N, C-alpha and C positions, 0 to 999 in steps of 0.2 A: 318706229313709222307716226308719222306725222297723221294730224287729218286733215283732213283732206278742203274741212276750211279756215285751215291756216297756208293753202296752199295758193302761191301766184299761181294764176294759168299757165301765163308766160315762162314763169319757170321761175323755181327759191320760191321761199316763205311770204308773204302782203305781211305790212303793218303790223296787223293781230298778229300774228304767228314769229316772230320776233318780238313785244312784246312779250307775245304768255311764255314765251325761250329769257323774258331778260327777265324777266318778276321769280324765273328758278336759278343768281346768280349768274346769268354768260352777259354775252354780253356780246351782244348781234348788232351789226349796222344794216343797211340797204346797202343796192349791190352797186355795183362803182358801171353808170353807164356812160356816163360823159364824162372823162376824162380833165381834170380843172387844176389837175397842181400836180409834184414830183409824187407825195406822200397817197393819194388817191389813184396814182400812175401803181408806184410800188404796190400799191394793195391790188391793184386788180390783177400785176404780174405774178404776182403770187396762187393769189386765188388758180387763175390760170395755169402756174403750173402744180399746182398742184390738183387740183381736181381734172383733168387727162391723167392726170395723172394713172388716179380710181381705178378697178377693172371693172369692168364693167360693159355690154352693151350700145351701140350710139340711138341704136331704135328695136324696136319688140311690134313686132305685129301689123310695122307701112307704118307704127308711128314712135316720135320720136320721143325716148329718154326722160326723165327727171333731170338727168347728169347734161344730158345732152342742150334740154332748155336751159339748166344753169347754164353752161358757157354759151348757146349764145346770147339770151342777158345778158351777160358783164363785154362780149362782142370780142370771148376768144377769136 
């Protein structure tokens, strides 16, 4: 579970969250919100395909889940 201070209210991780996980040996980049070239387009398409396939609801108690927020942020 990700600490709330690392979560972006709009979905995904904030810069502090990405820095926290990058210090642990991961390589996280910010979300692709605007496609600027073929590499970012491929990255966005890959994320959307993987994330849509994850099980879980898009809404819970009338509010969007973290999954739904992330998909919305990436314009999936």
